[in-house]
N, CA, C and O of each residue as an XYZ file, in Angstrom:
568
protein
N     -16.115     45.728   -116.316
C     -16.544     46.709   -115.337
C     -15.596     47.905   -115.312
O     -16.030     49.040   -115.113
N     -14.316     47.654   -115.511
C     -13.343     48.745   -115.505
C     -13.627     49.757   -116.608
O     -13.432     50.958   -116.419
N     -14.088     49.273   -117.760
C     -14.409     50.179   -118.872
C     -15.583     51.067   -118.487
O     -15.565     52.266   -118.765
N     -16.595     50.502   -117.856
C     -17.752     51.289   -117.428
C     -17.340     52.357   -116.419
O     -17.777     53.504   -116.512
N     -16.511     51.987   -115.467
C     -16.034     52.954   -114.472
C     -15.227     54.056   -115.157
O     -15.343     55.226   -114.793
N     -14.415     53.690   -116.138
C     -13.638     54.693   -116.877
C     -14.549     55.649   -117.643
O     -14.298     56.854   -117.674
N     -15.593     55.125   -118.255
C     -16.550     55.980   -118.972
C     -17.269     56.896   -117.995
O     -17.440     58.085   -118.266
N     -17.689     56.351   -116.861
C     -18.340     57.179   -115.838
C     -17.397     58.257   -115.311
O     -17.815     59.388   -115.063
N     -16.130     57.903   -115.142
C     -15.150     58.880   -114.673
C     -14.972     59.998   -115.702
O     -14.860     61.168   -115.336
N     -14.945     59.641   -116.976
C     -14.842     60.642   -118.041
C     -16.047     61.584   -117.993
O     -15.889     62.803   -118.056
N     -17.257     61.012   -117.882
C     -18.469     61.834   -117.784
C     -18.393     62.709   -116.539
O     -18.781     63.877   -116.569
N     -17.897     62.148   -115.459
C     -17.767     62.882   -114.198
C     -16.842     64.091   -114.363
O     -17.145     65.181   -113.876
N     -15.722     63.895   -115.045
C     -14.786     65.006   -115.262
C     -15.377     66.073   -116.180
O     -15.167     67.265   -115.956
N     -16.109     65.661   -117.205
C     -16.790     66.630   -118.068
C     -17.820     67.420   -117.255
O     -17.932     68.639   -117.392
N     -18.570     66.708   -116.409
C     -19.558     67.367   -115.553
C     -18.888     68.343   -114.594
O     -19.422     69.418   -114.322
N     -17.737     67.974   -114.090
C     -16.975     68.867   -113.220
C     -16.598     70.146   -113.967
O     -16.656     71.242   -113.409
N     -16.214     69.995   -115.223
C     -15.907     71.161   -116.051
C     -17.126     72.051   -116.258
O     -17.014     73.277   -116.223
N     -18.285     71.445   -116.474
C     -19.517     72.223   -116.643
C     -19.845     72.993   -115.363
O     -20.181     74.177   -115.404
N     -19.742     72.300   -114.229
C     -19.987     72.967   -112.947
C     -18.976     74.073   -112.686
O     -19.322     75.128   -112.153
N     -17.728     73.828   -113.064
C     -16.681     74.841   -112.887
C     -16.916     76.066   -113.755
O     -16.666     77.191   -113.324
N     -17.395     75.853   -114.973
C     -17.697     76.988   -115.854
C     -18.734     77.895   -115.205
O     -18.607     79.119   -115.235
N     -19.760     77.285   -114.618
C     -20.785     78.078   -113.939
C     -20.241     78.724   -112.670
O     -20.482     79.904   -112.415
N     -19.509     77.951   -111.879
C     -19.008     78.457   -110.606
C     -18.040     79.618   -110.792
O     -18.048     80.563   -110.003
N     -17.213     79.556   -111.821
C     -16.257     80.635   -112.054
C     -16.848     81.744   -112.931
O     -16.461     82.906   -112.807
N     -17.780     81.388   -113.811
C     -18.334     82.371   -114.741
C     -19.420     83.249   -114.163
O     -19.477     84.442   -114.461
N     -20.289     82.674   -113.332
C     -21.397     83.457   -112.791
C     -20.948     84.653   -111.947
O     -21.570     85.711   -112.045
N     -19.897     84.540   -111.122
C     -19.470     85.730   -110.389
C     -18.992     86.852   -111.315
O     -19.194     88.030   -111.020
N     -18.375     86.494   -112.405
C     -17.896     87.507   -113.354
C     -19.082     88.217   -114.001
O     -19.120     89.445   -114.066
N     -20.038     87.439   -114.473
C     -21.225     88.029   -115.109
C     -22.007     88.845   -114.083
O     -22.427     89.967   -114.363
N     -22.197     88.275   -112.896
C     -22.942     88.974   -111.847
C     -22.313     90.292   -111.457
O     -23.022     91.254   -111.161
N     -20.992     90.353   -111.452
C     -20.314     91.595   -111.072
C     -20.486     92.695   -112.112
O     -20.322     93.875   -111.803
N     -20.813     92.318   -113.331
C     -20.998     93.307   -114.404
C     -22.438     93.809   -114.496
O     -22.697     94.815   -115.156
N     -23.368     93.129   -113.851
C     -24.787     93.479   -113.971
C     -25.104     94.883   -113.472
O     -25.848     95.615   -114.124
N     -24.555     95.263   -112.336
C     -24.911     96.551   -111.737
C     -24.518     97.728   -112.629
O     -25.234     98.728   -112.687
N     -23.403     97.616   -113.314
C     -22.925     98.715   -114.145
C     -23.386     98.617   -115.601
O     -23.071     99.486   -116.414
N     -24.128     97.564   -115.929
C     -24.531     97.350   -117.326
C     -25.607     98.344   -117.738
O     -26.509     98.666   -116.965
N     -25.492     98.825   -118.983
C     -26.532     99.708   -119.504
C     -27.655     98.871   -120.112
O     -27.551     97.647   -120.191
N     -28.721     99.535   -120.537
C     -29.902     98.835   -121.049
C     -29.587     97.980   -122.273
O     -30.237     96.961   -122.501
N     -28.606     98.385   -123.049
C     -28.258     97.618   -124.254
C     -27.449     96.362   -123.924
O     -27.541     95.361   -124.634
N     -26.667     96.411   -122.865
C     -25.785     95.309   -122.502
C     -26.471     94.258   -121.634
O     -26.118     93.080   -121.682
N     -27.444     94.683   -120.846
C     -28.089     93.777   -119.892
C     -28.661     92.512   -120.530
O     -28.447     91.430   -119.982
N     -29.374     92.581   -121.651
C     -29.898     91.330   -122.237
C     -28.797     90.320   -122.569
O     -28.986     89.118   -122.386
N     -27.664     90.793   -123.048
C     -26.554     89.893   -123.346
C     -26.017     89.250   -122.069
O     -25.769     88.045   -122.035
N     -25.837     90.052   -121.021
C     -25.342     89.504   -119.755
C     -26.324     88.486   -119.176
O     -25.917     87.451   -118.648
N     -27.623     88.789   -119.279
C     -28.613     87.836   -118.783
C     -28.593     86.539   -119.584
O     -28.733     85.460   -119.009
N     -28.423     86.625   -120.887
C     -28.382     85.388   -121.680
C     -27.146     84.563   -121.331
O     -27.204     83.333   -121.313
N     -26.034     85.233   -121.056
C     -24.824     84.520   -120.632
C     -25.057     83.861   -119.271
O     -24.685     82.705   -119.067
N     -25.671     84.596   -118.341
C     -25.957     84.042   -117.007
C     -26.891     82.835   -117.105
O     -26.689     81.835   -116.416
N     -27.915     82.926   -117.964
C     -28.823     81.788   -118.144
C     -28.069     80.578   -118.695
O     -28.278     79.450   -118.249
N     -27.204     80.822   -119.655
C     -26.421     79.728   -120.226
C     -25.504     79.087   -119.208
O     -25.415     77.861   -119.133
N     -24.821     79.907   -118.421
C     -23.939     79.369   -117.382
C     -24.724     78.605   -116.331
O     -24.275     77.565   -115.850
N     -25.885     79.111   -115.977
C     -26.722     78.435   -114.993
C     -27.184     77.074   -115.511
O     -27.212     76.100   -114.758
N     -27.541     77.004   -116.778
C     -27.940     75.729   -117.378
C     -26.774     74.749   -117.385
O     -26.944     73.573   -117.064
N     -25.582     75.237   -117.753
C     -24.394     74.378   -117.713
C     -24.144     73.863   -116.300
O     -23.870     72.680   -116.101
N     -24.239     74.750   -115.333
C     -23.988     74.376   -113.943
C     -24.973     73.342   -113.437
O     -24.581     72.366   -112.798
N     -26.260     73.551   -113.722
C     -27.268     72.576   -113.280
C     -27.033     71.220   -113.940
O     -27.140     70.182   -113.286
N     -26.719     71.228   -115.213
C     -26.453     69.966   -115.921
C     -25.237     69.259   -115.335
O     -25.268     68.054   -115.083
N     -24.168     70.020   -115.122
C     -22.941     69.438   -114.586
C     -23.133     68.862   -113.203
O     -22.696     67.745   -112.929
N     -23.782     69.610   -112.325
C     -23.976     69.128   -110.956
C     -24.900     67.913   -110.946
O     -24.688     66.979   -110.173
N     -25.912     67.922   -111.792
C     -26.793     66.762   -111.892
C     -26.034     65.509   -112.304
O     -26.235     64.434   -111.738
N     -25.163     65.656   -113.295
C     -24.343     64.519   -113.725
C     -23.386     64.068   -112.626
O     -23.145     62.872   -112.464
N     -22.844     65.017   -111.874
C     -21.956     64.662   -110.769
C     -22.684     63.833   -109.718
O     -22.134     62.872   -109.181
N     -23.920     64.213   -109.433
C     -24.704     63.500   -108.431
C     -25.008     62.079   -108.899
O     -25.097     61.162   -108.082
N     -25.168     61.896   -110.199
C     -25.459     60.561   -110.739
C     -24.184     59.720   -110.858
O     -24.148     58.579   -110.399
N     -23.143     60.281   -111.471
C     -21.947     59.480   -111.758
C     -21.093     59.215   -110.527
O     -20.464     58.160   -110.437
N     -21.055     60.134   -109.588
C     -20.220     59.961   -108.393
C     -20.562     58.705   -107.604
O     -19.709     57.834   -107.435
N     -21.808     58.597   -107.112
C     -22.158     57.388   -106.357
C     -22.040     56.107   -107.194
O     -21.637     55.063   -106.680
N     -22.390     56.188   -108.473
C     -22.271     55.009   -109.335
C     -20.833     54.520   -109.432
O     -20.564     53.324   -109.329
N     -19.906     55.465   -109.633
C     -18.490     55.082   -109.722
C     -18.008     54.461   -108.420
O     -17.326     53.436   -108.426
N     -18.363     55.085   -107.309
C     -17.924     54.560   -106.011
C     -18.524     53.181   -105.786
O     -17.844     52.275   -105.305
N     -19.781     53.020   -106.128
C     -20.444     51.728   -105.940
C     -19.767     50.638   -106.775
O     -19.489     49.544   -106.284
N     -19.506     50.962   -108.052
C     -18.918     49.962   -108.947
C     -17.447     49.689   -108.634
O     -17.010     48.539   -108.669
N     -16.692     50.727   -108.331
C     -15.254     50.572   -108.132
C     -14.907     49.977   -106.767
O     -13.965     49.196   -106.636
N     -15.688     50.363   -105.751
C     -15.364     49.933   -104.383
C     -16.363     48.927   -103.819
O     -16.448     48.746   -102.604
N     -17.112     48.280   -104.694
C     -18.059     47.244   -104.287
C     -19.072     47.728   -103.256
O     -19.294     47.087   -102.229
N     -19.658     48.835   -103.543
C     -20.772     49.309   -102.726
C     -20.373     50.157   -101.557
O     -19.575     51.086   -101.682
N     -20.930     49.836   -100.428
C     -20.842     50.670    -99.238
C     -19.412     50.879    -98.766
O     -19.126     51.877    -98.104
N     -18.517     49.971    -99.088
C     -17.129     50.105    -98.639
C     -16.497     51.419    -99.121
O     -15.616     51.953    -98.448
N     -16.921     51.936   -100.248
C     -16.326     53.146   -100.811
C     -16.904     54.434   -100.279
O     -16.391     55.509   -100.588
N     -17.960     54.357    -99.485
C     -18.631     55.560    -99.020
C     -18.029     56.036    -97.697
O     -18.597     55.805    -96.630
N     -16.876     56.699    -97.777
C     -16.208     57.221    -96.582
C     -16.898     58.505    -96.114
O     -17.785     59.033    -96.785
N     -16.472     58.989    -94.959
C     -17.023     60.249    -94.439
C     -16.748     61.397    -95.400
O     -17.607     62.256    -95.597
N     -15.565     61.422    -95.997
C     -15.249     62.482    -96.955
C     -16.151     62.412    -98.185
O     -16.505     63.441    -98.760
N     -16.517     61.208    -98.581
C     -17.443     61.062    -99.699
C     -18.765     61.745    -99.377
O     -19.321     62.457   -100.214
N     -19.268     61.527    -98.160
C     -20.553     62.128    -97.785
C     -20.436     63.640    -97.645
O     -21.374     64.365    -97.976
N     -19.298     64.122    -97.159
C     -19.070     65.575    -97.133
C     -19.135     66.117    -98.555
O     -19.774     67.137    -98.815
N     -18.467     65.423    -99.471
C     -18.461     65.847   -100.875
C     -19.874     65.849   -101.446
O     -20.258     66.793   -102.136
N     -20.646     64.812   -101.170
C     -22.003     64.743   -101.714
C     -22.896     65.850   -101.155
O     -23.698     66.425   -101.891
N     -22.767     66.151    -99.881
C     -23.541     67.256    -99.293
C     -23.157     68.570    -99.973
O     -24.022     69.392   -100.276
N     -21.868     68.763   -100.209
C     -21.417     69.983   -100.883
C     -21.907     70.050   -102.327
O     -22.235     71.129   -102.820
N     -21.958     68.913   -103.004
C     -22.475     68.895   -104.379
C     -23.952     69.286   -104.394
O     -24.383     70.057   -105.251
N     -24.717     68.760   -103.455
C     -26.134     69.119   -103.373
C     -26.278     70.605   -103.038
O     -27.136     71.285   -103.599
N     -25.449     71.107   -102.133
C     -25.460     72.532   -101.808
C     -25.118     73.373   -103.043
O     -25.744     74.403   -103.293
N     -24.129     72.927   -103.804
C     -23.765     73.633   -105.035
C     -24.927     73.637   -106.015
O     -25.200     74.660   -106.644
N     -25.606     72.521   -106.153
C     -26.765     72.454   -107.038
C     -27.833     73.441   -106.584
O     -28.417     74.142   -107.410
N     -28.091     73.501   -105.291
C     -29.090     74.437   -104.765
C     -28.690     75.882   -105.056
O     -29.538     76.689   -105.437
N     -27.430     76.215   -104.886
C     -26.959     77.579   -105.159
C     -27.111     77.905   -106.634
O     -27.562     78.994   -106.988
N     -26.738     76.968   -107.498
C     -26.834     77.219   -108.942
C     -28.291     77.384   -109.361
O     -28.602     78.252   -110.178
N     -29.180     76.571   -108.819
C     -30.606     76.706   -109.138
C     -31.130     78.047   -108.641
O     -31.830     78.754   -109.366
N     -30.787     78.395   -107.396
C     -31.237     79.679   -106.859
C     -30.654     80.846   -107.642
O     -31.326     81.857   -107.845
N     -29.415     80.712   -108.079
C     -28.810     81.776   -108.886
C     -29.576     81.955   -110.195
O     -29.740     83.080   -110.669
N     -30.043     80.855   -110.780
C     -30.859     80.952   -111.994
C     -32.176     81.657   -111.725
O     -32.600     82.507   -112.508
N     -32.826     81.307   -110.616
C     -34.075     81.976   -110.229
C     -33.812     83.446   -109.960
O     -34.583     84.309   -110.381
N     -32.728     83.729   -109.261
C     -32.360     85.106   -108.948
C     -32.097     85.907   -110.222
O     -32.481     87.073   -110.317
N     -31.444     85.281   -111.196
C     -31.171     85.961   -112.469
C     -32.476     86.300   -113.170
O     -32.605     87.384   -113.740
N     -33.447     85.392   -113.140
C     -34.751     85.684   -113.743
C     -35.407     86.883   -113.071
O     -35.991     87.734   -113.744
N     -35.312     86.951   -111.752
C     -35.883     88.087   -111.027
C     -35.168     89.386   -111.387
O     -35.798     90.422   -111.597
N     -33.848     89.309   -111.453
C     -33.072     90.507   -111.808
C     -33.408     90.963   -113.223
O     -33.491     92.160   -113.498
N     -33.597     90.013   -114.098
C     -33.928     90.327   -115.490
C     -35.271     91.044   -115.595
O     -35.491     91.839   -116.509
N     -36.166     90.755   -114.649
C     -37.483     91.403   -114.645
C     -37.461     92.739   -113.908
O     -38.502     93.372   -113.730
N     -36.271     93.164   -113.478
C     -36.149     94.480   -112.867
C     -35.966     94.505   -111.364
O     -35.918     95.590   -110.785
N     -35.862     93.376   -110.712
C     -35.663     93.317   -109.263
C     -34.217     93.706   -108.954
O     -33.293     92.923   -109.177
N     -34.029     94.935   -108.435
C     -32.679     95.439   -108.169
C     -31.983     94.650   -107.061
O     -30.774     94.424   -107.121
N     -32.752     94.231   -106.046
C     -32.148     93.444   -104.966
C     -31.596     92.123   -105.503
O     -30.534     91.665   -105.081
N     -32.323     91.525   -106.427
C     -31.842     90.285   -107.042
C     -30.545     90.558   -107.802
O     -29.613     89.754   -107.764
N     -30.494     91.679   -108.479
C     -29.271     92.045   -109.192
C     -28.091     92.232   -108.258
O     -26.958     91.889   -108.596
N     -28.360     92.774   -107.086
C     -27.295     92.987   -106.102
C     -26.844     91.658   -105.472
O     -25.704     91.539   -105.021
N     -27.736     90.670   -105.442
C     -27.399     89.352   -104.885
C     -26.531     88.523   -105.830
O     -25.794     87.644   -105.383
N     -26.611     88.791   -107.107
C     -25.929     87.947   -108.098
C     -24.450     87.728   -107.813
O     -24.000     86.582   -107.828
N     -23.671     88.782   -107.553
C     -22.244     88.533   -107.288
C     -22.005     87.665   -106.046
O     -21.101     86.830   -106.041
N     -22.809     87.858   -104.999
C     -22.637     87.055   -103.783
C     -22.994     85.586   -104.028
O     -22.332     84.683   -103.516
N     -24.036     85.362   -104.808
C     -24.396     83.984   -105.140
C     -23.299     83.323   -105.973
O     -22.972     82.153   -105.774
N     -22.749     84.076   -106.891
C     -21.662     83.547   -107.704
C     -20.449     83.203   -106.862
O     -19.815     82.168   -107.068
N     -20.127     84.070   -105.915
C     -18.996     83.815   -105.027
C     -19.271     82.590   -104.146
O     -18.380     81.771   -103.919
N     -20.510     82.472   -103.652
C     -20.864     81.297   -102.839
C     -20.700     80.015   -103.658
O     -20.176     79.019   -103.160
N     -21.149     80.044   -104.909
C     -21.004     78.863   -105.777
C     -19.536     78.531   -105.988
O     -19.152     77.361   -105.974
N     -18.728     79.539   -106.181
C     -17.300     79.326   -106.393
C     -16.655     78.686   -105.164
O     -15.884     77.734   -105.289
N     -16.968     79.207   -103.984
C     -16.388     78.663   -102.744
C     -16.818     77.209   -102.550
O     -15.991     76.356   -102.228
N     -18.099     76.925   -102.743
C     -18.581     75.560   -102.557
C     -17.968     74.635   -103.603
O     -17.634     73.492   -103.289
N     -17.813     75.102   -104.836
C     -17.186     74.306   -105.888
C     -15.762     73.908   -105.491
O     -15.366     72.753   -105.646
N     -15.008     74.868   -104.982
C     -13.635     74.586   -104.552
C     -13.633     73.585   -103.389
O     -12.763     72.715   -103.324
N     -14.598     73.703   -102.476
C     -14.704     72.742   -101.370
C     -15.074     71.342   -101.882
O     -14.612     70.340   -101.337
N     -15.899     71.276   -102.922
C     -16.230     69.979   -103.527
C     -14.963     69.322   -104.059
O     -14.730     68.133   -103.839
N     -14.147     70.106   -104.760
C     -12.907     69.573   -105.302
C     -11.991     69.083   -104.175
O     -11.404     68.005   -104.268
N     -11.874     69.880   -103.119
C     -11.044     69.495   -101.979
C     -11.523     68.219   -101.314
O     -10.721     67.350   -100.975
N     -12.828     68.105   -101.129
C     -13.356     66.900   -100.487
C     -13.229     65.681   -101.422
O     -13.092     64.552   -100.950
N     -13.274     65.907   -102.734
C     -13.055     64.800   -103.671
C     -11.618     64.299   -103.580
O     -11.364     63.097   -103.657
N     -10.691     65.223   -103.416
C      -9.286     64.831   -103.252
C      -9.126     64.005   -101.976
O      -8.421     62.995   -101.971
N      -9.775     64.431   -100.904
C      -9.693     63.689    -99.641
C     -10.386     62.331    -99.756
O      -9.970     61.368    -99.112
N     -11.438     62.249   -100.571
C     -12.149     60.989   -100.753
C     -11.336     59.976   -101.530
O     -11.237     58.813   -101.139
N     -10.755     60.420   -102.632
C     -10.119     59.489   -103.566
C      -8.596     59.582   -103.609
O      -7.942     58.795   -104.293
N      -8.025     60.555   -102.872
C      -6.580     60.766   -102.908
C      -5.783     59.815   -102.094
O      -4.556     59.910   -102.059
């Protein structure tokens, strides 16, 4: 069982890296959208789509591996502390932000200027929630 938990933890850390790439990368890309010229915009949009896909994949894996690890390592319900539930709510919130950021990027790509103006704020929101997820994970398992 320890080997399975170790493998899940490894997947969990990789997923955390994927989510972090999106959380830290999307604000950077979003901040460049407003000043981008017609030649640069397609490249920025493709980068944003890629980061959004990474983020959705990472957060999805976190939602799967997190509860599984806690269940296996702490024999079920005993491991589900209040901080764990705070962390899980934040992970779901992060997933929602990343999904909405992807939808918003599609709208901006089709010419919606308001969507383009929202991109940096969505990226910043994802970054803040990501950092809170990390903090609550430390409180859960620290």
